[in-house]
C-alpha positions as CSV (number, residue, x, y, z in Angstrom):
1,X,121.1,-59.3,-42.3
2,X,121.8,-55.7,-40.5
3,X,125.2,-54.7,-39.4
4,X,126.3,-51.9,-37.3
5,X,128.0,-49.3,-39.0
6,X,131.4,-50.4,-38.1
7,X,131.5,-53.3,-39.4
8,X,130.5,-51.9,-43.5
9,X,131.9,-49.0,-45.2
10,X,130.6,-45.6,-43.6
11,X,127.4,-45.0,-44.9
12,X,126.5,-41.4,-45.4
13,X,123.8,-41.7,-42.4
14,X,126.6,-42.4,-39.9
15,X,129.0,-39.9,-38.8
16,X,131.6,-39.9,-36.8
17,X,132.5,-37.3,-34.0
18,X,135.7,-36.3,-36.2
19,X,133.0,-35.3,-39.5
20,X,130.6,-33.1,-37.1
21,X,130.2,-29.1,-37.1
22,X,132.6,-27.7,-34.1
23,X,129.3,-26.1,-32.3
24,X,128.2,-30.0,-32.1
25,X,131.2,-31.0,-30.7
26,X,131.3,-28.4,-28.0
27,X,127.3,-29.1,-27.5
28,X,128.4,-32.8,-27.0
29,X,131.4,-32.6,-24.9
30,X,129.4,-30.2,-22.2
31,X,126.7,-32.8,-22.3
32,X,128.9,-35.6,-21.3
33,X,130.9,-33.0,-18.8
34,X,127.3,-31.9,-17.5
35,X,126.5,-35.6,-16.9
36,X,129.4,-36.4,-15.7
37,X,129.3,-34.1,-13.0
38,X,125.5,-35.3,-12.2
39,X,126.7,-38.7,-12.0
40,X,129.9,-37.4,-9.8
41,X,127.2,-35.3,-7.5
42,X,125.0,-38.0,-7.1
43,X,127.5,-40.4,-5.6
44,X,129.4,-38.2,-3.0
45,X,125.9,-37.3,-1.9
46,X,125.4,-41.7,-1.4
47,X,128.1,-41.3,0.1
48,X,127.1,-38.5,2.9
49,X,124.1,-40.3,3.6
50,X,126.1,-43.8,4.4
51,X,128.4,-42.0,6.6
52,X,125.9,-39.6,8.3
53,X,124.2,-43.4,9.8
54,X,127.6,-45.1,10.4
55,X,131.0,-44.2,11.5
56,X,132.5,-46.0,8.8
57,X,134.1,-44.3,6.0
58,X,133.5,-47.6,4.1
59,X,130.1,-48.9,3.4
60,X,129.0,-52.6,3.9
61,X,125.6,-54.4,1.7
62,X,124.7,-54.1,5.2
63,X,125.0,-50.3,5.8
64,X,122.9,-50.0,2.7
65,X,120.0,-52.3,3.4
66,X,119.9,-50.7,6.5
67,X,119.7,-47.5,5.5
68,X,117.0,-47.9,2.6
69,X,115.0,-50.4,4.2
70,X,115.8,-50.6,8.1
71,X,117.2,-52.8,10.1
72,X,115.8,-55.9,10.7
73,X,116.6,-56.4,14.5
């Protein structure tokens, strides 16, 4: 039966973040920051696109359906 690394004593093939080289830490940190920034930009674009179609600041499920599917009326 295989268990994840955190249930067993630390094998050699599992490395913790504190055990990796500084260059790898910088690379991983920058990668996560770029992914997070991309997610934030996509979320802001989504909110701006919905706001352009509706007069309200917030959005509802109906607003999203109208924007992506069209009005059913």
